[in-house]
C-alpha positions as CSV (number, residue, x, y, z in Angstrom):
1,M,57.0,5.8,-9.0
2,S,55.3,2.4,-8.9
3,E,51.5,1.8,-9.0
4,K,51.8,0.0,-5.6
5,F,53.3,3.1,-4.0
6,L,50.5,5.3,-5.4
7,N,47.7,2.9,-4.2
8,R,49.2,2.9,-0.7
9,F,49.6,6.6,-0.7
10,Y,46.0,7.3,-1.7
11,S,44.6,4.7,0.7
12,Q,46.3,6.5,3.6
13,Q,44.7,9.9,2.8
14,P,41.7,10.8,4.9
15,V,38.3,10.4,3.4
16,Q,37.0,13.7,2.1
17,R,33.3,13.9,2.4
18,K,31.3,15.9,-0.1
19,L,30.0,19.1,1.6
20,P,26.3,19.8,1.3
21,Y,25.4,22.3,-1.4
22,R,25.4,25.9,-0.3
23,S,24.6,28.9,-2.5
24,R,26.2,32.1,-1.4
25,S,23.6,34.3,-3.1
26,L,20.8,32.4,-1.3
27,A,22.6,32.2,2.1
28,P,20.3,34.9,3.7
29,H,17.2,33.0,2.6
30,L,18.4,29.4,3.2
31,Q,16.4,29.0,6.4
32,V,13.2,30.3,4.8
33,I,13.6,28.2,1.7
34,N,14.2,24.9,3.8
35,R,11.1,25.8,5.9
36,A,9.0,26.4,2.8
37,I,10.1,23.0,1.4
38,E,9.2,21.2,4.6
39,D,5.9,23.0,5.1
40,S,4.9,22.2,1.5
41,F,5.6,18.5,1.7
42,N,4.2,18.2,5.2
43,S,0.9,19.6,4.0
44,N,0.9,17.6,0.7
45,S,3.7,15.1,0.0
46,S,2.7,15.3,-3.7
47,N,3.6,18.9,-4.1
48,T,5.9,19.8,-6.9
49,I,9.1,21.8,-7.1
50,P,7.5,24.4,-9.5
51,A,4.7,25.0,-7.0
52,I,7.3,25.6,-4.2
53,R,9.3,27.9,-6.5
54,K,6.2,29.9,-7.3
55,S,5.4,30.3,-3.6
56,L,8.9,31.6,-2.9
57,E,8.7,34.0,-5.7
58,E,5.6,35.5,-4.2
59,R,7.9,36.2,-1.2
60,F,10.5,37.8,-3.5
61,I,13.0,35.0,-3.2
62,Q,14.4,34.0,-6.6
63,V,15.6,30.4,-6.7
64,S,15.9,27.9,-9.5
65,E,14.2,24.5,-9.6
66,T,17.6,22.8,-9.8
67,Q,18.6,24.5,-6.5
68,L,15.3,23.6,-4.9
69,R,15.8,19.9,-5.8
70,R,19.3,20.0,-4.2
71,F,17.8,21.5,-1.0
72,R,15.0,18.9,-1.0
73,D,17.4,16.1,-1.3
74,Q,19.6,17.5,1.6
75,L,16.5,17.7,3.8
76,G,16.0,13.9,3.3
77,Y,13.0,13.9,1.0
78,H,13.1,11.1,-1.7
79,R,10.8,10.1,-4.5
80,R,8.6,7.1,-3.7
81,S,5.6,5.5,-5.3
82,T,2.2,6.7,-4.1
83,K,0.1,4.2,-2.1
84,Y,-3.6,4.5,-2.2
85,C,-5.8,3.5,0.7
86,Q,-9.4,3.3,1.9
87,I,-11.2,6.5,2.7
88,I,-12.3,6.3,6.4
89,R,-15.0,8.7,7.6
90,E,-14.7,10.2,11.1
91,A,-17.7,8.2,12.4
92,N,-16.0,5.0,11.2
93,K,-12.7,6.0,12.7
94,E,-14.5,5.9,16.1
95,K,-15.8,2.4,15.4
96,R,-12.3,1.2,14.4
97,L,-11.0,2.7,17.7
98,E,-13.6,1.0,19.7
99,F,-13.2,-2.3,18.0
100,C,-9.4,-2.2,18.5
101,V,-9.6,-1.1,22.2
102,D,-12.1,-3.8,23.1
103,N,-10.4,-6.7,21.3
104,S,-6.9,-5.6,22.5
105,A,-8.2,-5.7,26.1
106,L,-9.5,-9.2,25.5
107,N,-6.3,-10.3,23.8
108,E,-8.5,-11.6,21.0
109,K,-6.5,-13.6,18.4
110,F,-9.3,-14.3,15.9
111,H,-8.2,-18.0,15.5
112,E,-11.9,-19.2,15.5
113,C,-12.9,-16.8,12.7
114,I,-13.3,-17.4,9.0
115,F,-12.5,-14.2,7.0
116,T,-14.5,-14.0,3.7
117,D,-14.7,-11.7,0.7
118,E,-15.6,-11.6,-3.0
119,C,-13.6,-10.3,-6.0
120,T,-13.7,-10.4,-9.8
121,I,-10.8,-11.4,-11.9
122,Q,-10.4,-11.5,-15.7
123,A,-8.2,-13.2,-18.4
124,D,-6.7,-10.1,-19.8
125,C,-3.4,-8.3,-20.1
126,S,-2.9,-6.3,-16.9
127,V,0.8,-5.7,-16.7
128,K,1.9,-2.4,-15.1
129,H,5.2,-1.8,-16.5
130,C,7.2,-2.4,-19.7
131,F,10.8,-1.4,-21.0
132,V,11.0,0.4,-24.3
133,K,13.5,2.7,-26.0
134,D,12.7,6.4,-26.6
135,G,10.3,6.8,-29.5
136,D,9.2,3.1,-29.6
137,Y,5.5,3.7,-28.8
138,S,4.2,0.4,-30.4
139,S,6.0,-1.8,-27.9
140,R,4.1,-0.1,-25.1
141,M,0.8,-1.2,-26.5
142,R,-1.0,-4.4,-25.4
143,K,-4.1,-6.0,-26.9
144,R,-7.2,-6.0,-24.7
145,A,-10.5,-7.7,-25.4
146,K,-13.6,-5.5,-25.2
147,H,-15.4,-8.1,-23.1
148,P,-12.7,-10.3,-21.4
149,V,-13.4,-13.6,-19.7
150,K,-14.3,-13.0,-16.1
151,L,-14.6,-15.1,-13.0
152,H,-16.5,-14.0,-9.8
153,L,-14.7,-15.5,-6.7
154,W,-15.8,-16.0,-3.1
155,G,-13.1,-17.2,-0.7
156,G,-12.3,-17.5,2.9
157,I,-9.4,-18.3,5.2
158,S,-9.0,-19.2,8.9
159,A,-6.2,-19.8,11.3
160,R,-7.7,-22.8,13.1
161,G,-11.2,-23.6,12.0
162,Y,-14.6,-22.1,11.5
163,A,-16.7,-20.8,14.4
164,K,-17.5,-17.2,13.6
165,L,-18.0,-15.5,10.3
166,V,-16.2,-12.2,9.3
167,Q,-17.3,-10.2,6.3
168,D,-17.2,-6.6,5.3
169,N,-20.1,-4.2,5.5
170,S,-21.1,-4.5,1.9
171,P,-24.9,-3.8,1.4
172,I,-25.3,-7.4,0.2
173,H,-23.9,-8.6,3.4
174,K,-26.0,-6.3,5.6
175,S,-29.3,-6.8,3.6
176,R,-32.4,-8.1,5.5
177,Y,-32.4,-11.3,3.4
178,T,-28.8,-12.1,4.1
179,T,-29.1,-11.3,7.8
180,Q,-32.2,-13.5,8.2
181,K,-30.6,-16.4,6.4
182,L,-27.5,-16.3,8.6
183,I,-29.7,-16.2,11.7
184,S,-31.8,-19.1,10.5
185,W,-28.6,-21.1,9.8
186,N,-27.2,-20.3,13.3
187,V,-24.2,-18.6,11.9
188,D,-22.3,-16.4,14.5
189,V,-21.4,-13.2,12.6
190,I,-18.8,-10.7,14.1
191,D,-19.7,-7.1,13.9
192,W,-16.7,-5.9,11.9
193,P,-15.9,-2.2,11.8
194,P,-16.7,-0.6,8.4
195,E,-14.1,0.7,6.0
196,S,-11.5,-1.6,7.4
197,P,-10.0,-3.8,4.7
198,D,-6.6,-3.5,6.5
199,L,-8.0,-5.6,9.3
200,N,-9.4,-8.4,7.1
201,P,-6.5,-10.8,6.1
202,I,-8.5,-12.2,3.2
203,E,-7.8,-8.9,1.4
204,L,-4.1,-9.7,1.5
205,V,-4.9,-13.1,-0.1
206,L,-7.0,-11.7,-2.9
207,G,-4.3,-9.0,-3.6
208,N,-1.6,-11.6,-3.8
209,L,-3.9,-13.6,-6.1
210,K,-4.2,-10.8,-8.5
211,N,-0.5,-10.0,-8.5
212,C,0.1,-13.7,-9.2
213,L,-2.4,-13.7,-12.2
214,R,-0.6,-10.6,-13.8
215,K,2.5,-12.8,-14.4
216,K,0.5,-15.4,-16.3
217,K,-1.0,-15.4,-19.9
218,M,-4.5,-16.7,-19.8
219,R,-6.7,-16.9,-22.9
220,N,-9.9,-18.5,-21.7
221,A,-12.1,-19.3,-18.7
222,E,-10.5,-22.7,-18.1
223,E,-6.9,-21.4,-17.9
224,L,-8.1,-18.6,-15.6
225,Q,-9.7,-21.0,-13.3
226,N,-6.8,-23.3,-13.3
227,S,-4.5,-20.4,-12.4
228,V,-6.7,-19.5,-9.5
229,L,-6.6,-23.1,-8.2
230,D,-2.9,-23.3,-8.6
231,Y,-2.5,-20.2,-6.4
232,W,-5.1,-21.4,-3.9
233,R,-3.1,-24.6,-3.4
234,T,-0.1,-22.6,-2.3
235,L,-2.1,-21.2,0.7
236,T,-0.9,-23.4,3.5
237,P,-2.4,-23.4,7.0
238,E,0.8,-21.7,8.2
239,I,0.4,-18.8,5.7
240,C,-3.3,-18.3,6.7
241,A,-2.4,-18.3,10.4
242,R,0.3,-15.7,9.8
243,Y,-2.1,-13.4,8.0
244,V,-4.6,-13.8,10.8
245,N,-2.1,-13.2,13.5
246,D,-1.1,-9.9,11.9
247,I,-4.4,-8.4,13.1
248,Q,-3.0,-8.3,16.6
249,K,0.0,-6.3,15.3
250,K,-2.2,-3.9,13.3
251,M,-4.6,-3.0,16.1
252,P,-2.0,-1.0,18.1
253,R,-1.0,0.9,15.0
254,I,-4.6,1.8,14.3
255,L,-4.9,3.0,17.9
256,E,-1.8,5.2,17.3
257,A,-3.5,6.5,14.1
258,R,-6.6,7.4,16.0
259,G,-8.6,5.0,13.8
260,G,-7.1,6.2,10.6
261,N,-5.2,4.4,7.9
262,I,-2.0,2.5,8.5
263,Y,0.8,1.7,6.1
264,E,0.9,-1.9,5.1
265,G,3.8,-1.8,2.6
266,R,7.1,-3.5,3.0
């Protein structure tokens, strides 16, 4: 019997799909177990399998952690990295809603705004991950200075040109001195909703800047400054305009979230 014949024979066989895992001993409790898993992750997506198992044991249902993981996978739950976001108080959710409703009605594009913010960066090792073999603890260690070189940055972007100033509600921005100075300089400041970094495109720029600096090895203030300037030169008017235009896409999502957080990941 030739290899060609065997290959043709197997290729003509119907595809056998793997049946989902079913435990006969748990069949009477399967619906309860699936409901417990869904309720647990819906209330807190960081819940653990041991915690779910314990809750089922309190209901006199004995199930192993391995079986629970299989049921969890069948229900479509997958492990993903946790994303942290800004805490938004209820009063500020209302302000975010009002801001999005008003500007959506006006079809505001924010092209005549300059978005500003500050941040601090440092010349230090800040890599998040490394690859080592089991038992190799020394390769995981990175040297870090007690007082690394730091730079305090203030930057801004605009889609078209400066006309109105946008800044967050930091105390230094809302202080009487700052407010009076801006008024004396005839600077038109937009009343931006508090606790809303997701609406300020400069936050994306500063976040990308820090990610870029993590990939470089900087030893002094000059190298740190040059790395910042290298990144800043890559910010073309087209990139800035795209970041600003994203505000219009985010406002409907904030309305759907009733002023709450929105996911900005890929």
